[in-house]
C-alpha positions as CSV (number, residue, x, y, z in Angstrom):
1,M,-22.1,-3.1,2.3
2,R,-25.6,-2.4,1.6
3,F,-28.7,-3.9,-0.1
4,S,-32.0,-3.0,-1.2
5,P,-35.1,-5.5,-2.4
6,T,-35.8,-5.8,-6.0
7,T,-37.0,-8.7,-8.4
8,Q,-35.5,-10.6,-11.1
9,E,-37.3,-8.7,-13.8
10,K,-35.8,-4.9,-12.5
11,L,-31.9,-6.7,-12.1
12,A,-32.8,-7.4,-16.1
13,D,-34.1,-4.2,-16.8
14,E,-31.6,-2.0,-15.1
15,A,-28.5,-4.4,-16.6
16,T,-29.9,-4.0,-20.3
17,Q,-30.4,-0.4,-19.7
18,S,-26.5,-0.6,-18.6
19,I,-25.1,-2.3,-21.7
20,I,-26.9,0.2,-24.1
21,V,-25.4,2.7,-22.3
22,A,-22.2,1.2,-22.6
23,G,-22.2,0.2,-26.3
24,R,-24.0,2.8,-27.8
25,G,-23.0,3.1,-31.6
26,S,-20.5,-0.3,-31.0
27,W,-20.9,-3.9,-30.3
28,S,-21.0,-4.4,-26.2
29,R,-20.1,-7.1,-23.8
30,A,-21.6,-8.0,-20.6
31,L,-20.9,-10.8,-18.1
32,V,-23.3,-12.5,-15.9
33,D,-21.6,-14.2,-13.2
34,G,-22.9,-16.5,-10.2
35,A,-21.9,-20.1,-8.7
36,P,-24.8,-22.5,-10.3
37,P,-27.2,-22.3,-7.5
38,T,-28.0,-18.4,-8.5
39,D,-28.7,-19.3,-12.0
40,P,-26.7,-16.7,-14.1
41,G,-28.1,-18.3,-17.2
42,R,-31.6,-17.2,-16.3
43,L,-30.7,-13.9,-15.7
44,A,-28.2,-13.6,-19.1
45,D,-31.4,-15.3,-21.2
46,A,-33.9,-12.1,-19.7
47,I,-31.2,-9.7,-20.4
48,A,-30.7,-10.8,-24.3
49,E,-34.6,-11.1,-24.5
50,R,-35.0,-7.4,-23.6
51,L,-32.0,-6.5,-26.1
52,R,-33.7,-8.0,-28.8
53,V,-37.1,-6.4,-27.8
54,L,-35.1,-3.0,-28.2
55,G,-33.5,-4.0,-31.8
56,R,-30.2,-4.4,-30.1
57,P,-29.0,-8.1,-31.5
58,A,-28.0,-10.2,-28.9
59,V,-25.9,-13.4,-29.0
60,R,-26.0,-16.3,-25.6
61,V,-23.2,-17.7,-24.7
62,R,-22.4,-20.0,-21.8
63,A,-18.9,-20.1,-20.4
64,A,-20.0,-23.8,-19.5
65,D,-19.3,-24.2,-23.3
66,F,-15.7,-22.9,-23.3
67,L,-14.2,-25.2,-20.4
68,R,-11.0,-27.3,-21.5
69,P,-10.9,-30.5,-22.2
70,A,-11.5,-33.1,-19.6
71,S,-7.8,-34.6,-19.6
72,L,-6.7,-30.8,-18.6
73,R,-9.6,-30.0,-16.3
74,F,-9.1,-33.3,-14.3
75,E,-5.5,-33.3,-14.1
76,R,-5.6,-33.1,-10.2
77,G,-8.5,-35.1,-9.8
78,R,-12.7,-34.1,-10.7
79,E,-13.1,-32.9,-7.4
80,D,-10.3,-30.4,-7.0
81,P,-11.3,-27.1,-5.8
82,D,-8.2,-25.2,-6.9
83,A,-8.6,-26.6,-10.3
84,R,-12.1,-25.4,-10.8
85,Y,-10.9,-22.0,-9.7
86,E,-7.9,-21.7,-11.6
87,A,-7.8,-24.3,-14.9
88,W,-11.7,-25.0,-15.9
89,L,-12.2,-22.3,-17.9
90,D,-10.3,-21.8,-21.4
91,E,-9.8,-18.3,-20.8
92,G,-7.7,-17.8,-24.1
93,A,-10.9,-19.5,-26.2
94,L,-13.3,-17.3,-24.5
95,R,-11.3,-14.3,-25.4
96,R,-10.4,-14.5,-28.7
97,E,-13.6,-16.7,-30.4
98,V,-16.3,-14.2,-28.2
99,L,-15.2,-11.1,-26.5
100,D,-11.8,-9.6,-28.5
101,P,-14.1,-9.9,-31.9
102,L,-16.5,-7.6,-30.1
103,G,-14.0,-4.9,-28.8
104,P,-12.5,-2.1,-30.8
105,G,-11.3,-3.3,-34.6
106,G,-12.5,-6.4,-34.1
107,S,-14.8,-8.2,-37.0
108,G,-18.1,-9.0,-35.1
109,R,-17.6,-12.9,-35.5
110,V,-18.7,-14.9,-32.7
111,L,-18.2,-18.3,-32.0
112,P,-21.2,-19.7,-29.7
113,S,-19.8,-22.5,-28.2
114,L,-16.8,-24.3,-28.6
115,W,-16.3,-27.2,-26.6
116,D,-19.0,-29.8,-24.9
117,A,-17.7,-30.9,-22.0
118,A,-20.3,-33.5,-21.2
119,A,-19.1,-35.3,-24.2
120,D,-16.0,-34.1,-24.4
121,R,-16.0,-32.9,-27.6
122,A,-15.6,-29.9,-29.8
123,T,-19.4,-28.3,-30.3
124,R,-18.2,-27.6,-34.5
125,A,-20.5,-24.7,-33.9
126,A,-20.8,-22.2,-36.7
127,Y,-19.6,-18.8,-36.4
128,V,-22.4,-15.8,-35.6
129,S,-21.8,-12.4,-37.0
130,L,-23.0,-9.5,-35.1
131,P,-23.7,-6.0,-37.2
132,E,-22.6,-3.1,-35.2
133,G,-24.7,-2.5,-31.8
134,G,-25.6,-6.3,-30.9
135,V,-24.2,-7.7,-28.1
136,V,-22.8,-10.7,-26.3
137,V,-24.3,-11.7,-23.2
138,V,-21.9,-14.1,-21.7
139,D,-22.7,-16.6,-18.0
140,G,-21.0,-18.8,-15.8
141,E,-18.9,-19.0,-12.9
142,L,-15.8,-17.2,-11.2
143,L,-15.9,-15.0,-14.5
144,L,-14.5,-11.5,-12.5
145,G,-10.9,-11.0,-11.9
146,R,-9.8,-12.6,-15.0
147,G,-9.2,-9.2,-17.4
148,L,-11.8,-10.7,-19.4
149,P,-12.8,-7.6,-21.9
150,H,-16.4,-6.5,-21.2
151,E,-18.5,-3.2,-21.1
152,V,-20.7,-4.5,-17.7
153,S,-20.8,-7.2,-15.5
154,V,-23.3,-8.6,-13.0
155,H,-22.7,-10.4,-10.2
156,L,-25.2,-12.8,-8.3
157,S,-23.9,-14.0,-4.8
158,M,-25.4,-16.1,-2.1
159,T,-23.9,-16.1,1.7
160,P,-21.6,-19.2,2.2
161,A,-24.7,-20.7,4.1
162,A,-27.1,-20.2,1.3
163,L,-24.6,-22.0,-1.2
164,A,-23.6,-24.7,0.7
165,R,-27.2,-25.5,1.1
166,R,-28.3,-24.9,-2.2
167,T,-25.2,-26.7,-4.3
168,D,-25.1,-29.9,-5.2
169,E,-21.0,-30.0,-5.0
170,A,-20.0,-29.1,-2.1
171,W,-16.3,-30.0,-2.7
172,A,-16.6,-26.7,-5.2
173,L,-17.5,-24.5,-1.8
174,P,-13.5,-23.6,-1.5
175,A,-13.0,-21.9,-5.1
176,Y,-16.3,-19.8,-4.6
177,A,-14.5,-19.0,-1.1
178,R,-11.5,-18.1,-2.6
179,Y,-12.8,-16.2,-5.2
180,D,-14.7,-14.1,-2.6
181,A,-11.4,-13.3,-0.8
182,E,-9.4,-12.7,-3.6
183,V,-11.8,-11.0,-6.1
184,D,-14.5,-9.6,-4.2
185,P,-17.0,-10.1,-7.2
186,L,-19.7,-8.6,-5.1
187,A,-18.1,-5.2,-4.8
188,V,-16.3,-5.3,-8.2
189,A,-19.1,-5.8,-10.2
190,D,-21.2,-3.2,-12.1
191,I,-24.8,-4.5,-10.6
192,A,-24.4,-6.9,-8.0
193,A,-27.1,-8.8,-5.9
194,R,-27.7,-11.4,-2.9
195,V,-29.8,-14.1,-4.4
196,D,-30.0,-16.2,-0.9
197,D,-34.0,-16.6,-2.1
198,P,-34.1,-16.4,-5.5
199,R,-37.8,-14.9,-5.3
200,R,-36.3,-12.5,-3.6
201,P,-33.0,-10.6,-4.3
202,A,-31.7,-7.7,-3.2
203,R,-29.5,-5.4,-4.9
204,R,-26.2,-4.0,-3.8
205,L,-26.4,-0.1,-3.3
206,S,-23.5,0.6,-2.8
207,A,-19.8,-1.3,-2.3
208,I,-19.0,0.4,0.8
209,G,-20.6,0.9,4.6
């Protein structure tokens, strides 16, 4: 796999243009995927801002606001990497409340958040109606390989050594290693970059070679 130096700004520009091309005349759904140290939320915010400047309504959604209640997430303990990989995200709710409504025949009504994981209670957020041409930009970890409907995917990657240095949750490292082995998000994402040094990202040029 080959990489070329780029910038956060260029990554955001490229993703924005890909979303516009993919969603002409309809809604679009973008996934910005990466472990917390890669800061996918920062890139997702930049993409949403660019879309709005270009006249495309955009709603930002954090996958972390669609986690299951603590009683379900921590059934196997608070630091179980397999549970984090398999059971933390409420995929059904994310599909039902965010992604499916922007698919063919959808209503355009999106719920920006569902569950406050820190308080372990519902957020009681209000629905947002997106006109056709609107975009939802979802950021989070371990999002690809689940069959979540989307038009554009972006993956931010770190080498295992860099991720180990930068994470505050060493217990979760096996979850990311399993994700890389089973899904290979660096190869399957529409746009992907290494961000071992966030100031000097490197864009994937090819998934082969």
